[in-house]
C-alpha atoms as an extended CHARMM CRD file, in Angstrom:
* protein
*
       214  EXT
         1         1  MET       CA            -10.4300000000      -12.7260000000       -8.0190000000  PROA      1               0.0000000000
         2         2  LYS       CA            -11.7200000000       -9.2850000000       -9.3670000000  PROA      2               0.0000000000
         3         3  TYR       CA            -10.4870000000       -6.2890000000       -7.4340000000  PROA      3               0.0000000000
         4         4  SER       CA             -9.6920000000       -2.6340000000       -7.3980000000  PROA      4               0.0000000000
         5         5  VAL       CA             -6.4130000000       -1.1700000000       -6.2220000000  PROA      5               0.0000000000
         6         6  CYS       CA             -5.7980000000        2.0200000000       -4.4880000000  PROA      6               0.0000000000
         7         7  VAL       CA             -2.2310000000        3.2900000000       -5.0010000000  PROA      7               0.0000000000
         8         8  MET       CA             -0.8150000000        5.8630000000       -2.6540000000  PROA      8               0.0000000000
         9         9  ALA       CA              1.0170000000        8.2990000000       -4.3850000000  PROA      9               0.0000000000
        10        10  ALA       CA              0.4960000000       11.4960000000       -2.3860000000  PROA      10              0.0000000000
        11        11  GLY       CA              4.0160000000       11.5940000000       -0.4080000000  PROA      11              0.0000000000
        12        12  MET       CA              6.9000000000       13.5520000000       -0.9350000000  PROA      12              0.0000000000
        13        13  GLY       CA             10.7950000000       12.7240000000       -1.4140000000  PROA      13              0.0000000000
        14        14  SER       CA             12.2480000000       14.2510000000        1.7060000000  PROA      14              0.0000000000
        15        15  ARG       CA             13.9340000000       11.0090000000        2.9280000000  PROA      15              0.0000000000
        16        16  THR       CA             15.2910000000       10.0220000000       -0.4660000000  PROA      16              0.0000000000
        17        17  GLN       CA             16.6740000000       13.5700000000       -0.7160000000  PROA      17              0.0000000000
        18        18  LEU       CA             14.7310000000       14.4050000000       -3.6730000000  PROA      18              0.0000000000
        19        19  ASN       CA             13.1160000000       17.8870000000       -4.0610000000  PROA      19              0.0000000000
        20        20  TYR       CA              9.9510000000       16.4690000000       -5.8050000000  PROA      20              0.0000000000
        21        21  ASN       CA              7.6290000000       13.5500000000       -5.1530000000  PROA      21              0.0000000000
        22        22  LYS       CA              9.6770000000       10.1810000000       -5.3770000000  PROA      22              0.0000000000
        23        23  VAL       CA              7.0230000000        8.5780000000       -7.3270000000  PROA      23              0.0000000000
        24        24  PHE       CA              8.1460000000       10.5220000000      -10.4060000000  PROA      24              0.0000000000
        25        25  TYR       CA             11.6980000000        9.5620000000      -10.1890000000  PROA      25              0.0000000000
        26        26  LYS       CA             12.8670000000        7.8870000000      -13.3580000000  PROA      26              0.0000000000
        27        27  LEU       CA             14.0680000000        4.2620000000      -12.8160000000  PROA      27              0.0000000000
        28        28  ASN       CA             15.0310000000        4.1920000000      -16.5150000000  PROA      28              0.0000000000
        29        29  GLU       CA             14.4720000000        6.2600000000      -19.7840000000  PROA      29              0.0000000000
        30        30  GLU       CA             10.9130000000        4.9280000000      -20.0200000000  PROA      30              0.0000000000
        31        31  GLN       CA              9.5560000000        4.3170000000      -16.6780000000  PROA      31              0.0000000000
        32        32  THR       CA              9.1000000000        6.3090000000      -13.4910000000  PROA      32              0.0000000000
        33        33  VAL       CA              8.6760000000        4.5870000000       -9.9800000000  PROA      33              0.0000000000
        34        34  LEU       CA              4.9260000000        5.1620000000      -10.3880000000  PROA      34              0.0000000000
        35        35  ASP       CA              4.8920000000        3.6310000000      -13.8190000000  PROA      35              0.0000000000
        36        36  ARG       CA              6.4260000000        0.3990000000      -12.6640000000  PROA      36              0.0000000000
        37        37  CYS       CA              4.2030000000        0.1770000000       -9.8710000000  PROA      37              0.0000000000
        38        38  LEU       CA              1.0520000000        0.5450000000      -12.0720000000  PROA      38              0.0000000000
        39        39  SER       CA              2.1770000000       -1.7080000000      -14.8050000000  PROA      39              0.0000000000
        40        40  LEU       CA              1.4250000000       -4.9580000000      -13.1350000000  PROA      40              0.0000000000
        41        41  PHE       CA             -2.0610000000       -3.7890000000      -12.2920000000  PROA      41              0.0000000000
        42        42  LEU       CA             -2.6250000000       -2.6900000000      -15.8820000000  PROA      42              0.0000000000
        43        43  GLU       CA             -1.6610000000       -6.0730000000      -17.2180000000  PROA      43              0.0000000000
        44        44  ASP       CA             -4.0080000000       -7.8650000000      -14.7750000000  PROA      44              0.0000000000
        45        45  GLU       CA             -7.3720000000       -8.5950000000      -16.2530000000  PROA      45              0.0000000000
        46        46  ASP       CA             -8.5070000000       -9.2890000000      -12.7470000000  PROA      46              0.0000000000
        47        47  CYS       CA             -7.7620000000       -5.6550000000      -11.6410000000  PROA      47              0.0000000000
        48        48  LEU       CA            -10.9810000000       -3.7570000000      -12.8080000000  PROA      48              0.0000000000
        49        49  GLN       CA            -10.0320000000       -0.3800000000      -11.1970000000  PROA      49              0.0000000000
        50        50  ILE       CA             -6.9120000000        1.7280000000      -10.3480000000  PROA      50              0.0000000000
        51        51  ILE       CA             -7.4220000000        4.5330000000       -8.0540000000  PROA      51              0.0000000000
        52        52  ILE       CA             -4.2530000000        6.8290000000       -7.9060000000  PROA      52              0.0000000000
        53        53  VAL       CA             -4.3530000000        8.7460000000       -4.6850000000  PROA      53              0.0000000000
        54        54  SER       CA             -2.2850000000       11.9790000000       -5.5720000000  PROA      54              0.0000000000
        55        55  ALA       CA             -1.5100000000       15.1450000000       -3.6690000000  PROA      55              0.0000000000
        56        56  LEU       CA             -4.1380000000       17.7670000000       -4.3670000000  PROA      56              0.0000000000
        57        57  HSD       CA             -1.6620000000       19.9840000000       -6.2920000000  PROA      57              0.0000000000
        58        58  GLU       CA             -0.3490000000       17.0380000000       -8.3280000000  PROA      58              0.0000000000
        59        59  LYS       CA             -3.9430000000       15.5750000000       -9.1680000000  PROA      59              0.0000000000
        60        60  GLU       CA             -4.3800000000       17.4760000000      -12.5140000000  PROA      60              0.0000000000
        61        61  TYR       CA             -0.6000000000       16.2600000000      -13.6100000000  PROA      61              0.0000000000
        62        62  VAL       CA             -1.3110000000       12.6620000000      -12.7550000000  PROA      62              0.0000000000
        63        63  SER       CA             -4.6530000000       12.6490000000      -14.2280000000  PROA      63              0.0000000000
        64        64  ASP       CA             -2.9220000000       14.0150000000      -17.6820000000  PROA      64              0.0000000000
        65        65  LEU       CA             -0.1580000000       11.4400000000      -17.5210000000  PROA      65              0.0000000000
        66        66  TYR       CA             -2.4930000000        8.4280000000      -17.2590000000  PROA      66              0.0000000000
        67        67  LYS       CA             -5.5910000000        9.8580000000      -19.2370000000  PROA      67              0.0000000000
        68        68  GLU       CA             -5.0910000000        6.9620000000      -21.8890000000  PROA      68              0.0000000000
        69        69  TYR       CA             -6.0180000000        4.1880000000      -19.4990000000  PROA      69              0.0000000000
        70        70  GLU       CA             -9.6550000000        3.5140000000      -18.9580000000  PROA      70              0.0000000000
        71        71  LYS       CA             -9.3410000000        1.7860000000      -15.7340000000  PROA      71              0.0000000000
        72        72  ILE       CA             -7.1330000000        4.5180000000      -14.0650000000  PROA      72              0.0000000000
        73        73  GLU       CA             -8.7740000000        7.2850000000      -12.0630000000  PROA      73              0.0000000000
        74        74  VAL       CA             -7.2990000000        9.9040000000       -9.8950000000  PROA      74              0.0000000000
        75        75  THR       CA             -8.4050000000       11.4050000000       -6.5730000000  PROA      75              0.0000000000
        76        76  ALA       CA             -6.8760000000       13.6390000000       -4.0570000000  PROA      76              0.0000000000
        77        77  GLY       CA             -5.3300000000       12.5490000000       -0.7170000000  PROA      77              0.0000000000
        78        78  GLY       CA             -5.8080000000       14.0260000000        2.6840000000  PROA      78              0.0000000000
        79        79  ASP       CA             -3.4080000000       15.1820000000        5.4640000000  PROA      79              0.0000000000
        80        80  THR       CA             -2.4240000000       11.7810000000        6.5350000000  PROA      80              0.0000000000
        81        81  ARG       CA             -1.8280000000        8.5710000000        4.7930000000  PROA      81              0.0000000000
        82        82  GLN       CA             -4.9450000000        7.0480000000        6.5060000000  PROA      82              0.0000000000
        83        83  GLN       CA             -7.1270000000        9.8340000000        5.2490000000  PROA      83              0.0000000000
        84        84  SER       CA             -5.7370000000        9.4260000000        1.8010000000  PROA      84              0.0000000000
        85        85  VAL       CA             -6.4840000000        5.5800000000        1.7450000000  PROA      85              0.0000000000
        86        86  TYR       CA            -10.1320000000        6.5500000000        2.9160000000  PROA      86              0.0000000000
        87        87  ASN       CA            -10.4300000000        8.9810000000        0.1220000000  PROA      87              0.0000000000
        88        88  GLY       CA             -9.2290000000        6.3090000000       -2.1540000000  PROA      88              0.0000000000
        89        89  LEU       CA            -11.7890000000        3.8240000000       -0.7150000000  PROA      89              0.0000000000
        90        90  LEU       CA            -14.6960000000        6.1450000000       -1.2970000000  PROA      90              0.0000000000
        91        91  LYS       CA            -14.0580000000        5.5940000000       -5.1230000000  PROA      91              0.0000000000
        92        92  VAL       CA            -13.8190000000        1.7000000000       -5.0660000000  PROA      92              0.0000000000
        93        93  THR       CA            -16.4860000000       -0.2340000000       -6.9600000000  PROA      93              0.0000000000
        94        94  SER       CA            -15.2530000000       -3.8180000000       -6.5290000000  PROA      94              0.0000000000
        95        95  PRO       CA            -16.0680000000       -6.1150000000       -3.5690000000  PROA      95              0.0000000000
        96        96  TYR       CA            -12.2520000000       -6.5480000000       -2.9780000000  PROA      96              0.0000000000
        97        97  VAL       CA             -9.7030000000       -3.7890000000       -2.6930000000  PROA      97              0.0000000000
        98        98  MET       CA             -5.8610000000       -3.7370000000       -2.5240000000  PROA      98              0.0000000000
        99        99  ILE       CA             -3.8630000000       -0.9900000000       -0.9520000000  PROA      99              0.0000000000
       100       100  GLN       CA             -0.6070000000       -0.4350000000       -2.5130000000  PROA      100             0.0000000000
       101       101  ASP       CA              2.3280000000        2.1010000000       -2.0420000000  PROA      101             0.0000000000
       102       102  GLY       CA              2.9520000000        4.0980000000       -5.1530000000  PROA      102             0.0000000000
       103       103  ALA       CA              6.7460000000        4.1690000000       -4.0510000000  PROA      103             0.0000000000
       104       104  ARG       CA              6.9450000000        0.1510000000       -4.2050000000  PROA      104             0.0000000000
       105       105  PRO       CA              7.6700000000       -0.7350000000       -7.7850000000  PROA      105             0.0000000000
       106       106  TYR       CA              9.1280000000       -4.2330000000       -7.5620000000  PROA      106             0.0000000000
       107       107  LEU       CA              6.1800000000       -6.2330000000       -6.8180000000  PROA      107             0.0000000000
       108       108  LYS       CA              6.2130000000       -9.6470000000       -8.3860000000  PROA      108             0.0000000000
       109       109  LYS       CA              3.4720000000      -11.1030000000      -10.3770000000  PROA      109             0.0000000000
       110       110  GLU       CA              3.6940000000      -14.3300000000       -8.4810000000  PROA      110             0.0000000000
       111       111  ASN       CA              3.1350000000      -12.3700000000       -5.1220000000  PROA      111             0.0000000000
       112       112  LEU       CA              0.1950000000      -10.6770000000       -6.5480000000  PROA      112             0.0000000000
       113       113  GLN       CA             -1.2860000000      -13.9870000000       -7.6860000000  PROA      113             0.0000000000
       114       114  ALA       CA             -0.7160000000      -15.3830000000       -4.1090000000  PROA      114             0.0000000000
       115       115  LEU       CA             -2.7870000000      -12.4610000000       -2.6800000000  PROA      115             0.0000000000
       116       116  LYS       CA             -5.5160000000      -13.1740000000       -5.0740000000  PROA      116             0.0000000000
       117       117  GLU       CA             -5.5840000000      -16.7850000000       -4.1130000000  PROA      117             0.0000000000
       118       118  THR       CA             -5.6990000000      -15.9890000000       -0.4960000000  PROA      118             0.0000000000
       119       119  LEU       CA             -8.7450000000      -13.5110000000       -1.0690000000  PROA      119             0.0000000000
       120       120  LYS       CA            -10.7780000000      -16.4830000000       -2.1350000000  PROA      120             0.0000000000
       121       121  THR       CA            -10.7400000000      -17.9140000000        1.3400000000  PROA      121             0.0000000000
       122       122  GLU       CA             -9.8170000000      -14.5870000000        3.6300000000  PROA      122             0.0000000000
       123       123  ASP       CA            -11.4170000000      -11.2260000000        4.1530000000  PROA      123             0.0000000000
       124       124  ALA       CA             -8.0410000000       -9.6650000000        4.8920000000  PROA      124             0.0000000000
       125       125  CYS       CA             -4.1940000000      -10.5400000000        3.8550000000  PROA      125             0.0000000000
       126       126  LEU       CA             -1.0910000000       -8.8380000000        3.3160000000  PROA      126             0.0000000000
       127       127  LEU       CA              2.3410000000       -9.4140000000        2.0760000000  PROA      127             0.0000000000
       128       128  MET       CA              5.0020000000      -10.0420000000        4.9490000000  PROA      128             0.0000000000
       129       129  VAL       CA              8.7010000000      -11.1420000000        5.0090000000  PROA      129             0.0000000000
       130       130  PRO       CA             10.3890000000      -12.5430000000        8.0090000000  PROA      130             0.0000000000
       131       131  SER       CA             12.4780000000      -10.3320000000        9.9820000000  PROA      131             0.0000000000
       132       132  VAL       CA             16.2640000000      -11.0340000000        9.8710000000  PROA      132             0.0000000000
       133       133  ASP       CA             17.1410000000       -8.9890000000       12.6640000000  PROA      133             0.0000000000
       134       134  THR       CA             16.4900000000       -9.3020000000       16.4530000000  PROA      134             0.0000000000
       135       135  SER       CA             13.7800000000       -6.8370000000       17.3800000000  PROA      135             0.0000000000
       136       136  LYS       CA             13.4360000000       -5.2210000000       20.8910000000  PROA      136             0.0000000000
       137       137  ILE       CA             10.9790000000       -3.1880000000       22.6890000000  PROA      137             0.0000000000
       138       138  VAL       CA             12.7940000000        0.0140000000       23.9730000000  PROA      138             0.0000000000
       139       139  VAL       CA             11.3850000000        2.2670000000       26.6530000000  PROA      139             0.0000000000
       140       140  ASP       CA             12.8960000000        5.5140000000       27.6020000000  PROA      140             0.0000000000
       141       141  GLY       CA             16.0190000000        4.6090000000       25.7800000000  PROA      141             0.0000000000
       142       142  TYR       CA             16.3450000000        1.1270000000       27.6350000000  PROA      142             0.0000000000
       143       143  VAL       CA             15.6820000000       -2.4180000000       26.2600000000  PROA      143             0.0000000000
       144       144  LYS       CA             12.4700000000       -3.6250000000       27.9690000000  PROA      144             0.0000000000
       145       145  GLU       CA             11.9290000000       -6.7160000000       25.9790000000  PROA      145             0.0000000000
       146       146  THR       CA             13.4220000000       -8.9050000000       23.2400000000  PROA      146             0.0000000000
       147       147  LEU       CA             10.8910000000      -10.4050000000       20.7760000000  PROA      147             0.0000000000
       148       148  VAL       CA             11.0320000000      -13.8850000000       19.3410000000  PROA      148             0.0000000000
       149       149  ARG       CA             12.6420000000      -13.6020000000       16.1630000000  PROA      149             0.0000000000
       150       150  SER       CA             10.6210000000      -16.4960000000       14.4670000000  PROA      150             0.0000000000
       151       151  MET       CA              7.3780000000      -14.6980000000       15.2210000000  PROA      151             0.0000000000
       152       152  VAL       CA              8.4120000000      -11.2360000000       13.8370000000  PROA      152             0.0000000000
       153       153  TYR       CA              7.5330000000      -10.4490000000       10.2910000000  PROA      153             0.0000000000
       154       154  ASN       CA              7.7950000000       -7.1320000000        8.5300000000  PROA      154             0.0000000000
       155       155  ALA       CA              4.6680000000       -5.9830000000        6.7580000000  PROA      155             0.0000000000
       156       156  GLN       CA              4.7420000000       -4.9550000000        2.9390000000  PROA      156             0.0000000000
       157       157  THR       CA              2.0470000000       -3.9220000000        0.4770000000  PROA      157             0.0000000000
       158       158  PRO       CA             -0.3950000000       -4.8250000000       -1.0560000000  PROA      158             0.0000000000
       159       159  GLN       CA             -2.5890000000       -5.1950000000        1.8860000000  PROA      159             0.0000000000
       160       160  CYS       CA             -5.9990000000       -6.6520000000        0.6250000000  PROA      160             0.0000000000
       161       161  PHE       CA             -9.4110000000       -6.7350000000        2.1360000000  PROA      161             0.0000000000
       162       162  LYS       CA            -13.0810000000       -6.9910000000        1.4000000000  PROA      162             0.0000000000
       163       163  THR       CA            -14.0130000000       -3.5150000000        0.6520000000  PROA      163             0.0000000000
       164       164  ASP       CA            -16.9160000000       -2.9870000000        2.9440000000  PROA      164             0.0000000000
       165       165  LEU       CA            -14.6860000000       -4.4400000000        6.0500000000  PROA      165             0.0000000000
       166       166  LEU       CA            -11.8900000000       -1.9190000000        5.3560000000  PROA      166             0.0000000000
       167       167  ARG       CA            -14.1260000000        0.9780000000        4.7450000000  PROA      167             0.0000000000
       168       168  SER       CA            -16.1570000000        0.1580000000        8.0720000000  PROA      168             0.0000000000
       169       169  CYS       CA            -12.9100000000        0.1850000000        9.9290000000  PROA      169             0.0000000000
       170       170  HSD       CA            -11.6160000000        3.1460000000        8.5270000000  PROA      170             0.0000000000
       171       171  LYS       CA            -14.8370000000        5.0110000000        9.4030000000  PROA      171             0.0000000000
       172       172  LYS       CA            -14.5080000000        3.9160000000       12.9560000000  PROA      172             0.0000000000
       173       173  ALA       CA            -10.8890000000        5.0180000000       13.1890000000  PROA      173             0.0000000000
       174       174  LEU       CA            -11.7570000000        8.4550000000       11.8790000000  PROA      174             0.0000000000
       175       175  LYS       CA            -14.4650000000        8.7890000000       14.4100000000  PROA      175             0.0000000000
       176       176  ASP       CA            -11.9670000000        7.9110000000       17.1100000000  PROA      176             0.0000000000
       177       177  HSD       CA             -9.3730000000       10.0450000000       15.6520000000  PROA      177             0.0000000000
       178       178  ARG       CA             -7.0530000000        6.9790000000       15.8070000000  PROA      178             0.0000000000
       179       179  ILE       CA             -4.2110000000        6.5400000000       13.4520000000  PROA      179             0.0000000000
       180       180  GLY       CA             -2.9830000000        3.1480000000       12.5270000000  PROA      180             0.0000000000
       181       181  THR       CA              0.5750000000        2.3360000000       11.2690000000  PROA      181             0.0000000000
       182       182  ASP       CA             -1.0640000000        0.3640000000        8.4380000000  PROA      182             0.0000000000
       183       183  ASP       CA             -4.4070000000       -0.5490000000        7.0970000000  PROA      183             0.0000000000
       184       184  ALA       CA             -4.1670000000       -4.0340000000        8.5110000000  PROA      184             0.0000000000
       185       185  GLN       CA             -3.8560000000       -2.5270000000       11.9680000000  PROA      185             0.0000000000
       186       186  LEU       CA             -7.3130000000       -0.9780000000       11.5540000000  PROA      186             0.0000000000
       187       187  ILE       CA             -8.7210000000       -4.4420000000       10.9870000000  PROA      187             0.0000000000
       188       188  GLU       CA             -7.1310000000       -5.6670000000       14.2300000000  PROA      188             0.0000000000
       189       189  TRP       CA             -8.5890000000       -2.6640000000       16.0690000000  PROA      189             0.0000000000
       190       190  TYR       CA            -12.0930000000       -2.5120000000       14.7880000000  PROA      190             0.0000000000
       191       191  SER       CA            -13.1180000000       -6.0810000000       13.7890000000  PROA      191             0.0000000000
       192       192  ASN       CA            -12.7370000000       -9.8390000000       14.8360000000  PROA      192             0.0000000000
       193       193  VAL       CA            -11.3370000000      -10.8040000000       11.3660000000  PROA      193             0.0000000000
       194       194  LYS       CA             -7.9880000000      -12.4470000000       11.4630000000  PROA      194             0.0000000000
       195       195  VAL       CA             -5.3370000000      -10.9100000000        8.9710000000  PROA      195             0.0000000000
       196       196  LYS       CA             -3.7560000000      -13.6240000000        6.8540000000  PROA      196             0.0000000000
       197       197  MET       CA              0.1440000000      -13.4240000000        6.3590000000  PROA      197             0.0000000000
       198       198  VAL       CA              1.1080000000      -14.1450000000        2.6940000000  PROA      198             0.0000000000
       199       199  LEU       CA              4.8500000000      -14.6000000000        2.2550000000  PROA      199             0.0000000000
       200       200  GLY       CA              6.4260000000      -11.7180000000        0.2900000000  PROA      200             0.0000000000
       201       201  ASP       CA              9.7930000000      -11.1150000000       -1.2920000000  PROA      201             0.0000000000
       202       202  GLU       CA             12.6820000000       -9.0410000000        0.0160000000  PROA      202             0.0000000000
       203       203  SER       CA             12.8830000000       -7.2820000000       -3.2530000000  PROA      203             0.0000000000
       204       204  ASN       CA              9.4350000000       -5.6300000000       -2.7620000000  PROA      204             0.0000000000
       205       205  ILE       CA             10.9040000000       -2.6890000000       -1.1980000000  PROA      205             0.0000000000
       206       206  LYS       CA              9.3730000000        0.8340000000       -0.6160000000  PROA      206             0.0000000000
       207       207  ILE       CA             11.5760000000        3.4450000000       -1.8080000000  PROA      207             0.0000000000
       208       208  THR       CA             12.4040000000        5.5440000000        1.0870000000  PROA      208             0.0000000000
       209       209  HSD       CA             16.3890000000        6.3730000000        1.1920000000  PROA      209             0.0000000000
       210       210  PRO       CA             18.6560000000        7.4240000000       -1.4860000000  PROA      210             0.0000000000
       211       211  LYS       CA             20.1460000000        3.9210000000       -1.6270000000  PROA      211             0.0000000000
       212       212  ASP       CA             16.9510000000        2.7070000000       -2.8130000000  PROA      212             0.0000000000
       213       213  LEU       CA             17.1560000000        4.7590000000       -6.0430000000  PROA      213             0.0000000000
       214       214  LEU       CA             20.3790000000        2.8980000000       -7.2310000000  PROA      214             0.0000000000
C-alpha cells in the first residue's frame, strides 16, 4: 500500500515544560523526538512522500535538518492543528495519506503494517487502544453518565485515509468553521464512511508531559 504521511510538528513544549518545540528534544545522543518519528517512514518503501508540517518560524530550520532526504518536504502549519493538517494535505500526491503526530516517536513497525493492510479494504482507519479506566460524562461538575468501558477506546496516530476523502471533509469543516478533536472526527461529521479501528499499542504515546521525556 503506497502512501504519503503528514507529520505534524508545529506544536510547542509548554506542557512538557520545555522552552522549545518538544519534537527537537533529544531522546539520546543521536536522535530527537522528530528523528525517531520519521525513521520508520524513511525506512518504509511504501511511504512515497513525507510532509513535515512545521511552525512558520521553524520551516527553514526543519528544511535544513532533513535536506538530504529526497522524499521529505516541509510546509508551514496554520493557527490550529486542523489548519496545519489541511496545509499538509494540499501537498499530498499519493492516493492514501497518514496523519502522524511528530511528538509520537514510538510507533512500531507491526502497527504501521497493520494500518497498511487495513487500507486495502477500508477508506479510513486509525490506531486505538482500549481504555483501562472508567470514563464518565461530566456536565457542570456533576456526573451525568458512565460509559460502557468495553466500548471506549483511546485514539492514537497515525490516522489513515483516502486522500480525496480527507481533503473533502477538511474543506467542509473549514467552510463551517468547525474544529474536530482529530481527523477521524471530520470523517464522522462529513461522510458516510465508517472509520475502522486498528488495535494499537500502549507504548505509542504522544509526548505531552515531563514524565514522557524520561
